[in-house]
C-alpha positions in Angstrom: 0.0 0.0 0.0 2.8 2.4 0.8 4.5 1.8 -2.6 1.3 2.7 -4.4 1.0 5.9 -2.4 4.7 6.6 -3.1 3.8 6.2 -6.8 0.9 8.6 -6.5 3.1 11.2 -4.9 5.7 10.9 -7.6 3.0 11.1 -10.2 1.5 14.2 -8.6 4.9 16.0 -8.5 5.8 15.2 -12.1 2.3 15.1 -13.7 2.4 18.1 -16.1 5.9 17.0 -17.2 5.5 13.3 -16.9 7.4 12.5 -20.1 10.1 15.2 -19.5 10.5 15.7 -15.7 13.6 17.8 -16.2 11.4 20.5 -17.6 9.3 20.7 -14.5 9.9 24.0 -12.7 9.3 22.4 -9.3 11.8 19.5 -9.9 14.4 21.8 -11.5 14.2 24.1 -8.5 14.6 21.2 -6.1 17.6 19.9 -8.0 19.1 23.4 -8.0 18.5 23.8 -4.2 19.9 20.3 -3.5 23.3 21.6 -4.5 24.1 19.8 -7.8 27.4 20.9 -9.2 28.4 21.4 -12.8 31.6 20.1 -14.4 33.6 23.1 -13.1 32.4 22.6 -9.5 30.0 25.5 -9.5 26.4 25.2 -8.3 24.1 24.3 -11.2 21.4 26.7 -12.2 17.9 25.4 -12.8 18.0 26.5 -16.4 21.1 24.4 -17.1 19.5 21.1 -16.1 19.5 18.7 -19.1 18.0 15.2 -19.3 21.4 13.7 -18.7 22.1 15.8 -15.6 18.6 15.1 -14.3 19.1 11.3 -14.8 22.5 11.5 -13.1 21.0 13.4 -10.2 18.2 10.9 -9.8 20.5 7.9 -9.9 23.0 9.4 -7.6 20.4 10.4 -5.0 17.8 7.6 -5.5 17.9 6.5 -1.9 17.2 10.0 -0.6 14.5 10.5 -3.2 12.8 7.2 -2.3 13.0 8.2 1.4 11.3 11.5 0.6 8.5 9.7 -1.4 8.0 7.3 1.5 7.8 10.2 3.9 5.3 12.1 1.7 3.2 9.0 1.2 2.9 8.4 5.0 1.8 12.0 5.7 -1.8 11.4 4.8 
């Protein structure tokens, strides 16, 4: 049951940009505030997030992202 609710939370966060989540202003802002660095070691601006960088971010931080989805699913 928790996994289904986690899926619903993820779907709700990415819904308007389901096929291209790196275009979502909310998700881009979250990646930017999480402190992702570019190849020169500078903080990455939200406008510079590409599909590859978004995928790298989600793979590198998948445990934290799943922990957040579980927390959000258990709030209700």
